[in-house]
DOMARDREN-595178 format. One record per residue (C-alpha): residue number from 1; x, y, z; residue in one letter. Coordinates in nm, 3 decimals. Each point is the difference from the previous one (the first is absolute). Last residue first. Example, Ala and Ser with C-alpha at 12.3 -4.5 7.8 and 13.67 -1.06 7.14 Angstrom:
<pts>
PT pos       x       y       z code
PT   2   1.367  -0.106   0.714    S
PT   1  -0.137  -0.344   0.066    A
</pts>
This chain:
<pts>
PT pos       x       y       z code
PT 292  -2.522   0.997  -2.214    G
PT 291  -0.116   0.310   0.228    K
PT 290   0.051   0.132   0.315    V
PT 289  -0.221   0.223   0.199    S
PT 288  -0.340  -0.327   0.036    G
PT 287   0.303  -0.194   0.160    L
PT 286   0.138   0.228   0.249    L
PT 285  -0.300   0.141   0.106    V
PT 284  -0.114  -0.347   0.090    G
PT 283   0.329  -0.108   0.214    K
PT 282   0.025   0.295   0.166    A
PT 281  -0.340   0.015   0.178    F
PT 280  -0.079  -0.370  -0.003    H
PT 279   0.217  -0.100   0.316    K
PT 278  -0.157   0.288   0.188    Q
PT 277  -0.361   0.018  -0.069    L
PT 276  -0.074  -0.198   0.365    F
PT 275   0.196   0.253   0.159    P
PT 274  -0.159   0.278  -0.213    Y
PT 273  -0.232   0.036   0.180    V
PT 272   0.025   0.099   0.340    L
PT 271   0.068   0.411  -0.185    L
PT 270  -0.378  -0.054  -0.144    I
PT 269  -0.052  -0.003   0.391    P
PT 268   0.286   0.212   0.151    V
PT 267  -0.004   0.288  -0.213    T
PT 266  -0.383   0.228   0.068    S
PT 265   0.038  -0.079   0.321    V
PT 264   0.349   0.055   0.107    V
PT 263  -0.022   0.325  -0.228    I
PT 262  -0.295   0.173   0.217    V
PT 261   0.147  -0.134   0.338    A
PT 260   0.331   0.231  -0.126    M
PT 259  -0.237   0.323  -0.043    K
PT 258  -0.225  -0.063   0.282    I
PT 257   0.338   0.027   0.279    V
PT 256   0.044   0.326  -0.143    E
PT 255  -0.266   0.182   0.212    G
PT 254  -0.272  -0.303   0.206    P
PT 253  -0.313   0.084  -0.187    P
PT 252  -0.278   0.116   0.185    A
PT 251  -0.237  -0.297   0.006    V
PT 250  -0.295  -0.068  -0.233    F
PT 249  -0.315  -0.133   0.193    D
PT 248  -0.211   0.220  -0.255    S
PT 247   0.092  -0.155  -0.362    G
PT 246   0.270   0.058  -0.236    M
PT 245  -0.246   0.143  -0.186    Q
PT 244  -0.066   0.285   0.207    Q
PT 243   0.381   0.047   0.011    S
PT 242  -0.035   0.175  -0.336    D
PT 241   0.357   0.120  -0.035    G
PT 240   0.187   0.331  -0.049    V
PT 239   0.347  -0.043   0.181    G
PT 238   0.034  -0.019   0.403    G
PT 237   0.314  -0.220  -0.087    Q
PT 236  -0.178  -0.325   0.128    S
PT 235  -0.294   0.135  -0.222    L
PT 234   0.215  -0.016  -0.322    I
PT 233   0.183  -0.363   0.126    V
PT 232  -0.317  -0.163   0.041    I
PT 231  -0.173   0.141  -0.339    Q
PT 230   0.316  -0.174  -0.171    R
PT 229  -0.082  -0.315   0.169    L
PT 228  -0.346   0.027  -0.131    W
PT 227   0.136  -0.026  -0.302    V
PT 226   0.208  -0.264   0.039    Q
PT 225  -0.230  -0.178   0.127    I
PT 224  -0.279  -0.055  -0.321    P
PT 223  -0.267   0.282  -0.022    W
PT 222  -0.315  -0.162  -0.025    K
PT 221  -0.185   0.118   0.331    T
PT 220   0.136   0.351  -0.065    S
PT 219  -0.266   0.038  -0.380    D
PT 218   0.214   0.199  -0.253    N
PT 217   0.246  -0.233  -0.183    I
PT 216   0.124   0.080  -0.318    Y
PT 215   0.249   0.202   0.045    L
PT 214   0.081  -0.049   0.366    V
PT 213  -0.015  -0.378  -0.022    A
PT 212   0.264   0.040  -0.376    N
PT 211   0.233   0.196   0.197    F
PT 210   0.039  -0.305   0.326    F
PT 209   0.039  -0.354  -0.130    T
PT 208   0.312  -0.050   0.197    N
PT 207  -0.137  -0.382   0.043    W
PT 206  -0.168  -0.033  -0.328    H
PT 205   0.385   0.100  -0.111    G
PT 204   0.144  -0.201   0.224    V
PT 203  -0.230  -0.366  -0.113    A
PT 202   0.059   0.115  -0.386    Y
PT 201   0.406  -0.068   0.039    F
PT 200  -0.093  -0.303   0.263    L
PT 199  -0.176  -0.108  -0.229    S
PT 198   0.204   0.030  -0.267    F
PT 197   0.276  -0.220   0.176    T
PT 196  -0.237  -0.263   0.112    A
PT 195  -0.083  -0.044  -0.401    M
PT 194   0.343  -0.009  -0.124    A
PT 193   0.103  -0.306   0.277    P
PT 192  -0.318  -0.122  -0.093    L
PT 191   0.123  -0.004  -0.386    S
PT 190  -0.006  -0.383  -0.067    L
PT 189  -0.353  -0.097   0.166    P
PT 188  -0.189   0.281  -0.207    L
PT 187   0.144  -0.104  -0.327    V
PT 186  -0.060  -0.372   0.040    I
PT 185  -0.350  -0.052   0.147    R
PT 184  -0.159   0.321  -0.037    I
PT 183   0.116   0.144  -0.302    L
PT 182   0.010  -0.286  -0.211    I
PT 181  -0.384  -0.111   0.082    Q
PT 180  -0.038   0.386  -0.083    Y
PT 179   0.138  -0.089  -0.347    D
PT 178  -0.135  -0.346  -0.060    N
PT 177   0.121  -0.354   0.083    C
PT 176  -0.075  -0.276  -0.179    G
PT 175   0.280  -0.170   0.082    D
PT 174   0.226   0.122  -0.307    I
PT 173  -0.076   0.332   0.058    K
PT 172   0.180  -0.057   0.403    A
PT 171   0.294  -0.171  -0.224    S
PT 170  -0.029   0.302  -0.192    E
PT 169   0.052   0.266   0.314    E
PT 168   0.235  -0.206   0.140    L
PT 167   0.191  -0.001  -0.266    G
PT 166   0.014   0.362  -0.044    D
PT 165   0.273  -0.005   0.282    P
PT 164  -0.144   0.295   0.243    L
PT 163   0.235   0.347  -0.073    Q
PT 162  -0.285   0.186  -0.174    Q
PT 161  -0.171  -0.053   0.314    F
PT 160   0.296   0.177   0.184    F
PT 159  -0.073   0.277  -0.253    N
PT 158  -0.295   0.062   0.071    R
PT 157  -0.040   0.052   0.361    L
PT 156   0.269   0.252  -0.090    I
PT 155  -0.174   0.215  -0.186    I
PT 154  -0.300   0.005   0.230    L
PT 153   0.123   0.069   0.281    N
PT 152   0.123   0.330  -0.158    F
PT 151  -0.307   0.075  -0.184    A
PT 150  -0.171  -0.056   0.276    S
PT 149  -0.398  -0.165  -0.069    I
PT 148  -0.304   0.089   0.285    A
PT 147   0.175   0.349   0.084    G
PT 146  -0.351   0.168  -0.139    P
PT 145  -0.198  -0.269   0.141    I
PT 144   0.045  -0.056   0.389    L
PT 143  -0.005   0.371   0.147    L
PT 142  -0.286   0.116  -0.211    S
PT 141  -0.160  -0.342   0.073    S
PT 140  -0.017   0.034   0.392    Y
PT 139  -0.289   0.268  -0.112    S
PT 138  -0.032   0.381   0.099    N
PT 137   0.044   0.071  -0.414    L
PT 136   0.008  -0.312  -0.204    L
PT 135  -0.298   0.152  -0.268    G
PT 134   0.182  -0.095  -0.321    L
PT 133   0.014   0.397  -0.019    S
PT 132   0.124   0.068   0.316    K
PT 131   0.303  -0.246  -0.048    V
PT 130   0.056   0.126  -0.333    V
PT 129  -0.065   0.373   0.087    L
PT 128   0.281  -0.092   0.327    F
PT 127   0.251  -0.123  -0.251    T
PT 126  -0.049   0.343  -0.245    P
PT 125   0.125   0.176   0.369    I
PT 124   0.305  -0.174   0.088    M
PT 123   0.152  -0.078  -0.313    G
PT 122  -0.046  -0.189  -0.323    G
PT 121   0.378  -0.177   0.038    S
PT 120   0.317  -0.030  -0.252    F
PT 119   0.292  -0.206   0.055    L
PT 118  -0.132  -0.291   0.192    M
PT 117  -0.372   0.037  -0.207    T
PT 116   0.225  -0.029  -0.330    F
PT 115   0.116  -0.336   0.119    L
PT 114  -0.291  -0.165  -0.001    V
PT 113  -0.082   0.158  -0.323    L
PT 112   0.296  -0.102  -0.206    M
PT 111  -0.092  -0.381   0.191    M
PT 110  -0.331  -0.018  -0.185    I
PT 109   0.166   0.130  -0.299    P
PT 108   0.177  -0.277  -0.008    R
PT 107  -0.166  -0.301   0.153    R
PT 106  -0.266   0.079  -0.335    G
PT 105  -0.089  -0.387  -0.070    V
PT 104   0.113  -0.221   0.280    F
PT 103   0.191  -0.314  -0.144    E
PT 102   0.351   0.078   0.145    K
PT 101  -0.200   0.025   0.346    R
PT 100   0.141   0.216   0.268    A
PT  99  -0.275   0.277  -0.061    L
PT  98  -0.274  -0.250   0.051    P
PT  97   0.132  -0.086   0.366    Y
PT  96   0.096   0.328   0.140    A
PT  95  -0.361   0.135  -0.086    M
PT  94  -0.148  -0.260   0.208    L
PT  93   0.284   0.004   0.249    T
PT  92  -0.076   0.341   0.124    T
PT  91  -0.402  -0.010  -0.020    F
PT  90   0.003  -0.323   0.240    I
PT  89   0.335   0.180   0.219    L
PT  88  -0.163   0.294   0.043    N
PT  87  -0.328  -0.082   0.107    I
PT  86   0.145  -0.187   0.179    L
PT  85   0.216   0.289   0.175    T
PT  84  -0.275   0.181   0.024    G
PT  83  -0.231  -0.161   0.177    I
PT  82   0.224  -0.100   0.295    L
PT  81   0.193   0.355   0.050    T
PT  80  -0.387   0.136  -0.050    I
PT  79  -0.143  -0.213   0.236    F
PT  78   0.267   0.026   0.259    V
PT  77   0.010   0.379  -0.058    T
PT  76  -0.378   0.006   0.114    V
PT  75   0.055  -0.202   0.302    G
PT  74   0.285   0.236   0.062    L
PT  73  -0.263   0.245   0.000    S
PT  72  -0.241  -0.124   0.238    W
PT  71   0.260  -0.118   0.232    L
PT  70   0.118   0.424   0.001    I
PT  69  -0.360   0.089  -0.034    T
PT  68  -0.068  -0.199   0.326    N
PT  67   0.102   0.274   0.251    T
PT  66   0.267   0.032   0.265    S
PT  65   0.223  -0.214  -0.246    F
PT  64   0.240   0.275  -0.107    I
PT  63   0.028   0.188   0.336    Y
PT  62   0.031  -0.340   0.228    R
PT  61   0.250  -0.032  -0.258    Y
PT  60   0.221   0.270   0.048    G
PT  59  -0.029   0.001   0.369    D
PT  58   0.124  -0.360   0.072    L
PT  57   0.258   0.120   0.224    S
PT  56   0.360  -0.092   0.070    F
PT  55   0.185   0.249   0.183    K
PT  54   0.442  -0.092  -0.024    T
PT  53  -0.116  -0.040  -0.349    P
PT  52   0.388  -0.151  -0.191    F
PT  51   0.016   0.115  -0.393    L
PT  50  -0.113   0.364   0.067    V
PT  49   0.087   0.347  -0.187    V
PT  48  -0.117   0.303   0.140    G
PT  47   0.100  -0.033   0.260    R
PT  46  -0.261   0.197   0.279    Q
PT  45  -0.323   0.028  -0.271    L
PT  44  -0.013  -0.357  -0.026    L
PT  43   0.029  -0.056   0.391    E
PT  42  -0.241   0.252   0.024    E
PT  41  -0.214  -0.277  -0.291    S
PT  40   0.044  -0.292   0.238    A
PT  39   0.151  -0.228  -0.259    T
PT  38  -0.158  -0.355  -0.108    F
PT  37  -0.043   0.195  -0.375    S
PT  36   0.399   0.146   0.059    G
PT  35   0.125  -0.375   0.040    S
PT  34  -0.158  -0.117  -0.310    L
PT  33   0.075   0.342  -0.180    V
PT  32   0.351  -0.016   0.117    F
PT  31   0.070  -0.389  -0.138    L
PT  30  -0.132   0.142  -0.304    F
PT  29   0.223   0.243  -0.067    P
PT  28   0.310  -0.168   0.149    V
PT  27  -0.056  -0.336  -0.234    I
PT  26   0.128   0.250  -0.334    T
PT  25   0.285   0.074   0.156    F
PT  24   0.075  -0.309   0.208    I
PT  23   0.003  -0.198  -0.361    A
PT  22   0.215   0.291  -0.166    F
PT  21   0.244  -0.066   0.268    A
PT  20   0.027  -0.339  -0.051    L
PT  19   0.026   0.035  -0.372    L
PT  18   0.208   0.196   0.035    L
PT  17   0.224  -0.254   0.230    M
PT  16  -0.055  -0.264  -0.217    I
PT  15   0.133   0.148  -0.289    N
PT  14   0.386   0.127   0.195    I
PT  13  -0.035  -0.392   0.102    T
PT  12  -0.033  -0.142  -0.321    D
PT  11   0.256   0.222  -0.151    F
PT  10   0.274  -0.076   0.255    L
PT   9  -0.071  -0.360  -0.020    R
PT   8   0.064   0.024  -0.422    S
PT   7   0.276   0.234   0.036    G
PT   6   0.139  -0.206   0.237    L
PT   5  -0.004  -0.325  -0.224    S
PT   4  -0.277  -0.258   0.059    P
PT   3   0.099  -0.344   0.092    R
PT   2  -0.025  -0.277  -0.360    V
PT   1  -0.165  -0.319   0.215    M
</pts>
């Protein structure tokens, strides 16, 4: 076995130190937010940065969950995330698979149109007018239908489908399978890494839905949690906000701690999903990003 040279070991050591320092700088803000959410308000104001609180407090979380509004909006967000991700996967798959077939007539012009949407957008006002003309305003459909297909994810999934061996489809056709049976029984089982990756992409996008909800939904009972958490931050800062919508039992905000608790509540649930998809994440992206 050949021992690594001194230069190689020195290079590896420097790389490890740099990556370790980068990891520390990355994780410290998360630790600050997490510990700050469990810190007493006066301590956070006095010390500024608190990684190890001396005065443990749940005031921030009591403030957030002092009304059922947040729990309801959390359920709305979970609903939008699950249904929206399912819609995204179905529509993206049904469009990417035909475009990956060489015998599909007109696939090149369609792909040019898809690429065009990545470079140019109709803008906020035309999009709003389209949503309004379709009667989708003030409904969950306005958050699910307009973004049913991501052009970027469509292209990567199409490239992934093109890399599958043609012999699999040919043998399935010999056995009497039609196109839908080939897609469901052959293609999709082989595409689980890619599908898991795009599920995470779409789910994170739906979980962080904010601007579209503000733009299209006027009924506060239909707001996702991101919109309500923004309202909470506005109220905690003494800004303009509709405190009556939060309920009569809504307690006074405990100061800066509320901001930390807001970030934790809005981040941790979707963060917990990542470990279950992590093993498919890098593999799914790489398989669809290189053609040939």
